[in-house]
C-alpha positions as YAML, in Angstrom:
chain: A
units: angstrom
residues:
- id: 1
  name: MET
  ca: [67.41, 62.32, 12.73]
- id: 2
  name: ALA
  ca: [68.58, 65.93, 13.09]
- id: 3
  name: ARG
  ca: [68.50, 66.44, 9.33]
- id: 4
  name: ALA
  ca: [64.96, 65.00, 9.17]
- id: 5
  name: ILE
  ca: [63.80, 67.38, 11.92]
- id: 6
  name: ARG
  ca: [65.26, 70.39, 10.14]
- id: 7
  name: GLN
  ca: [63.67, 69.28, 6.85]
- id: 8
  name: LYS
  ca: [60.23, 68.83, 8.47]
- id: 9
  name: LEU
  ca: [60.48, 72.31, 9.99]
- id: 10
  name: HIS
  ca: [61.39, 73.74, 6.60]
- id: 11
  name: ASP
  ca: [58.55, 71.91, 4.80]
- id: 12
  name: HIS
  ca: [55.96, 72.67, 7.49]
- id: 13
  name: PRO
  ca: [56.43, 76.18, 8.92]
- id: 14
  name: GLU
  ca: [53.53, 75.68, 11.35]
- id: 15
  name: LEU
  ca: [55.65, 73.14, 13.27]
- id: 16
  name: SER
  ca: [58.15, 74.02, 15.98]
- id: 17
  name: TYR
  ca: [60.84, 72.08, 17.80]
- id: 18
  name: LYS
  ca: [58.31, 71.31, 20.54]
- id: 19
  name: ASN
  ca: [56.45, 69.07, 18.09]
- id: 20
  name: PHE
  ca: [59.29, 66.53, 18.08]
- id: 21
  name: ARG
  ca: [60.15, 63.86, 20.63]
- id: 22
  name: ILE
  ca: [62.88, 61.28, 20.49]
- id: 23
  name: LEU
  ca: [62.45, 58.33, 22.82]
- id: 24
  name: LEU
  ca: [65.54, 56.50, 23.96]
- id: 25
  name: GLY
  ca: [65.96, 53.39, 26.01]
- id: 26
  name: ASP
  ca: [69.19, 54.57, 27.61]
- id: 27
  name: VAL
  ca: [69.55, 58.35, 27.54]
- id: 28
  name: ALA
  ca: [73.00, 58.34, 29.15]
- id: 29
  name: SER
  ca: [74.55, 56.36, 26.28]
- id: 30
  name: TYR
  ca: [73.33, 58.83, 23.65]
- id: 31
  name: GLN
  ca: [73.80, 62.06, 25.59]
- id: 32
  name: LEU
  ca: [77.16, 63.11, 24.12]
- id: 33
  name: LEU
  ca: [76.22, 62.06, 20.59]
- id: 34
  name: LEU
  ca: [72.90, 63.92, 20.69]
- id: 35
  name: LYS
  ca: [74.53, 67.04, 22.08]
- id: 36
  name: THR
  ca: [77.18, 67.03, 19.34]
- id: 37
  name: ILE
  ca: [74.77, 66.46, 16.46]
- id: 38
  name: PHE
  ca: [71.97, 68.71, 17.69]
- id: 39
  name: ASP
  ca: [74.44, 71.52, 18.38]
- id: 40
  name: GLN
  ca: [75.81, 71.09, 14.85]
- id: 41
  name: TYR
  ca: [72.29, 71.43, 13.40]
- id: 42
  name: GLN
  ca: [71.42, 74.22, 15.88]
- id: 43
  name: ILE
  ca: [68.49, 72.28, 17.29]
- id: 44
  name: PRO
  ca: [67.55, 73.05, 20.89]
- id: 45
  name: PHE
  ca: [66.93, 69.94, 22.96]
- id: 46
  name: TYR
  ca: [66.21, 68.73, 26.45]
- id: 47
  name: LEU
  ca: [67.23, 65.35, 27.81]
- id: 48
  name: GLY
  ca: [64.63, 64.27, 30.31]
- id: 49
  name: ARG
  ca: [65.46, 61.86, 33.04]
- id: 50
  name: SER
  ca: [63.81, 58.50, 33.48]
- id: 51
  name: GLU
  ca: [61.22, 58.28, 36.18]
- id: 52
  name: SER
  ca: [59.59, 55.24, 37.66]
- id: 53
  name: MET
  ca: [55.86, 55.03, 37.03]
- id: 54
  name: ALA
  ca: [55.34, 52.80, 40.09]
- id: 55
  name: HIS
  ca: [54.29, 55.71, 42.31]
- id: 56
  name: HIS
  ca: [52.30, 57.65, 39.71]
- id: 57
  name: PRO
  ca: [48.64, 58.04, 40.81]
- id: 58
  name: LEU
  ca: [47.28, 56.62, 37.55]
- id: 59
  name: THR
  ca: [49.43, 53.49, 37.87]
- id: 60
  name: GLN
  ca: [48.32, 53.03, 41.47]
- id: 61
  name: TYR
  ca: [44.70, 53.57, 40.44]
- id: 62
  name: VAL
  ca: [44.82, 50.88, 37.74]
- id: 63
  name: GLU
  ca: [46.65, 48.43, 40.01]
- id: 64
  name: SER
  ca: [44.09, 49.02, 42.76]
- id: 65
  name: ILE
  ca: [41.20, 48.30, 40.38]
- id: 66
  name: PHE
  ca: [42.77, 44.99, 39.36]
- id: 67
  name: ARG
  ca: [43.57, 44.09, 42.96]
- id: 68
  name: LEU
  ca: [39.99, 44.85, 44.04]
- id: 69
  name: LYS
  ca: [38.67, 42.33, 41.55]
- id: 70
  name: ARG
  ca: [41.39, 39.74, 42.10]
- id: 71
  name: TYR
  ca: [41.19, 39.76, 45.92]
- id: 72
  name: ARG
  ca: [37.43, 40.30, 46.22]
- id: 73
  name: PHE
  ca: [37.36, 43.91, 47.41]
- id: 74
  name: ARG
  ca: [39.78, 43.84, 50.33]
- id: 75
  name: GLN
  ca: [39.66, 46.99, 52.44]
- id: 76
  name: GLU
  ca: [43.35, 47.85, 51.86]
- id: 77
  name: ASP
  ca: [42.89, 47.77, 48.07]
- id: 78
  name: LEU
  ca: [39.85, 50.01, 48.30]
- id: 79
  name: ILE
  ca: [41.74, 52.49, 50.50]
- id: 80
  name: ASN
  ca: [44.67, 52.49, 48.06]
- id: 81
  name: LEU
  ca: [42.24, 53.26, 45.25]
- id: 82
  name: LEU
  ca: [40.72, 56.14, 47.18]
- id: 83
  name: ARG
  ca: [44.14, 57.54, 48.13]
- id: 84
  name: THR
  ca: [45.09, 58.04, 44.48]
- id: 85
  name: GLY
  ca: [42.66, 60.97, 44.38]
- id: 86
  name: LEU
  ca: [41.45, 59.87, 40.94]
- id: 87
  name: TYR
  ca: [38.30, 58.05, 42.03]
- id: 88
  name: THR
  ca: [36.69, 60.45, 44.47]
- id: 89
  name: ASP
  ca: [37.18, 63.85, 46.01]
- id: 90
  name: LEU
  ca: [37.26, 62.56, 49.60]
- id: 91
  name: SER
  ca: [39.87, 64.23, 51.80]
- id: 92
  name: GLN
  ca: [42.78, 62.23, 53.18]
- id: 93
  name: ALA
  ca: [41.26, 62.62, 56.67]
- id: 94
  name: ASP
  ca: [37.99, 61.04, 55.46]
- id: 95
  name: ILE
  ca: [39.89, 58.18, 53.85]
- id: 96
  name: ASP
  ca: [41.98, 57.63, 56.98]
- id: 97
  name: THR
  ca: [38.83, 57.28, 59.13]
- id: 98
  name: PHE
  ca: [37.55, 54.61, 56.73]
...
């Protein structure tokens, strides 16, 4: 992988290291190996940490939409949709009074 990245950068000078992403299922198991190889090829890298998408506003928005349809527009599902901030620009105070 490191060799392929270096080759792509050589063949396409308009690219930079920021154009490459490597997705891993278990970052911890590859951390030492990646550090060793990328250091050898002098490739800067960043190992991001896994984050749950359960509390991301977009995930909550989509789940709320499905729940509204499935449970025939219950008030709690509508409020959850509004609280994501992706559907309307109502303030939290306005939503809380609903």
